[in-house]
N, C-alpha and C positions, 0 to 999 in steps of 0.2 A: 178570544179574548181580542178587542180590536185596541189600536195605539191612538189614541187622536192626538197631533202632535200643533201646539198652540204657535201661532205665527210668533206670538209675544217672547215665548223663550228662545226661538230662533233669531231672532232679532238683538234680543237684547246679547246674546251670545255673541252674535256677531260684530254687536256695537263693541262690545267690552275686548274683542282681540283687536280690530284694526283700531280701536283708539289707543289700545296697548302699545300695538305698533308704531305708530306715529311718534307717540310719546318717546320710546328707546332709540328711534331712527334719531329725532331733533337733539335727544340730550347727546348722541356720539357725534351729530354733526347739525348744528344751529341751520347753518345756511342751507340744507336740505332742502332740495324742493320734491316735495309729494302732495299725492295725488288725496283729495280731500276724502273724510270718510265714507258720504254719499257717493262719489266713484266707486271706489275701491269695493263699495257693499252693490253696488249695478254691476261690476265687472266679474266679481267671482259670486255673486250671490248665490248663482245657481247651486255651482260644484260643492260651497260649502255648506249651503241645507242641505244637501245629500248627504255628504259626510259629518253633520252634525245630529242628521236623525239616525244614521246607523250606527254611531261610535258611541253617543251621549243619551239620545232616547230609546234607541231598540234596548230589551233587555240583554245583558249578557250572558248566555245560556251557559249554564253551570254543569257540572256532570252527573246530573240528576236526571234521566231518560225517562222515570214513574211520571215527572212534575210535567212533563209536556206533553204526555201521550194523549192522543183523544178517546171522549166514551165509544168510538165505533170500534176498540180491540175488543177482541173475547180473549177469555182463555190464555190469561197471561200468565208469563212464569214468573217465577219470585224477582229473577234478575235479569237483566237485559244486555246483549253484547251488543258493541259497536256496531257491528254490521249486521244485526236481525233486524229486519226492517217491519215495520208497525205503522200504523197512522198517527202523524202528530201534527197539531194545530199550529198555522202560519200565525207569526206573532203579529202579522201588520192586518192580513186581512181577513183570518179564520177560514181558510181553507184548508181544510183535512188533506194531507198528502201523504202516500204511504211513502216511506224510505227510511233508510240508516239514520241511529242517532248520529253516527259521525258526518253525514251530510248536512243531517239538521244543524248539528252544532255548526258546521263550517260556512254554512249560509247564514248562519245568527239567526235561527229560527223563522228566514224565510222562505214562502214557498218557492219550486219553480215559476207558478206564474208571475208572481212580483219579482219574479229576476228576469223577467223577458222583456224585449222594447217594449214601449207605451203602445204601440200602434198593435202588437199582434197580443195584448192582454183580453181585449174585450172579444175576440173571437175564442180563445182558451177558455175563457170564462163561460161563454156560451156551451161552446163542446163539452165542461163539465158539470154544467146544468143538464145536458140533455144525455148526459152518461156517453159519451161516446169519446171510445179511447184514440188517445194522438200521440206522435214524436214529434218533438220540436229535433230542427238543425237536421233534419232525414238527408240522408247519402246514400245515392245508388250504387253498387259494385261496380266500381271500373271505373266512376266519372266523380270530377273534382267538386261539381256543382252541389249547393246544400239548398235544399228546400225548407221554406218555413214553417210549416206542419206536416204531415202526414195520416192519413186516417187508415190503418192498416186493416181492418174489416171491412174496410168500403171501396181500399185502393182506388186511397184520394188524394193529391195532393191538394195543398192552400198556398198560395201566394198572398203575400201584404203588401201593395206599394204604396210607396210613398212617392210626394212631388216628383224626388228626381228619376224615377222610373220614364215619366212623360218625358222627359229632355232626353238624354243618353244612354239609355241602358236597354233597347230596343233588340238590339243583336243579341245581349246578353240574356235575357229574358226569351226570345226565339229561341236560341240553342236549348234552353232549359223545357221548355216546351215540347219541341220534337224528341227529346229523348225521355221526357214521361211519354207522351203518345207512343214512343214506338216497344214501350215496355206496358202497354195496356193501362195505364196510368190515367184516370180521368183526373182534371183540373181544375182547380178555380182560384180565380184574380181578382181581391179584393181590394178597391182603392183606398187608402188609409183616409183619406178626405171626404169618403163617404160619411155624416153624420147622422145620416135617418138610419137610425139603429133597427128601428122593427121590421123597416124593407131589407136590410142588407142579411138580417137574420132568418125571416122567411124563404128568400130566396137560396142562400146556405142551405137550410133544411129541406127545403123543396128537392136543392139540386141530389142533394145525398140518396134521397130515394126516387129519382127518376133514372133515367137510360143516358140522358147527355154527357157526351166528352168532354165537354168545356162550357164555362162560362165568365163571363167580365161582370164583376158588379162594381157599379161606379163608377166603370172605364169607357166612357162613352169613346175616346181616342183609342184606346184599345181596341174596342170593337169595331171602329174602322179600319183599322191596321190589321187587326189579325182575322177577319171574318172569315176565314178559309177555315178556322180552328171550331167554330159555332155550329 
């Protein structure tokens, strides 16, 4: 079930909240200098919109596991314990995730992909579509570094880099790459600013099936700096 969030609902909620705030503040102190509602919406709109979607629009998950189960489940028992893992349907994107009901309820019915960073979601959805297993926030034993995604069946690490990596994270990225290579793990770095999805989809899937050790997708600057890894 897809949840369609109407912008009018969000705007009305925010306007009512900020108008109420201004009225209450002015009643207490008529001489108060307060920002206009427009400015308050501009400053806090993104944060408040996220809160409203999570708390007001997404459904409250009740103690009824059977109600949220996916049709992909087979041979279900009459009762489901909180820690038993079954397929549940995400209330936000309809992705069917195998998890426990306690985790499903804690995340308000939102799947692990929707909870990921926005830059990581397209890669995760591609891997799911291709039935490729992955682990998020992967950490190698004995090291403090965390990698965005790890493909255990292919021994591949995927890092999705924002613009900040092109400015001040070269040393950190080089250290993580060296550790991965030392452990015979292949490496993919995808620049999140690469909006040609068909291009990087093909590049990533082709890399998984080949024997290359490292690839930089959309990373022209990284290709020049780390050319010895290619």
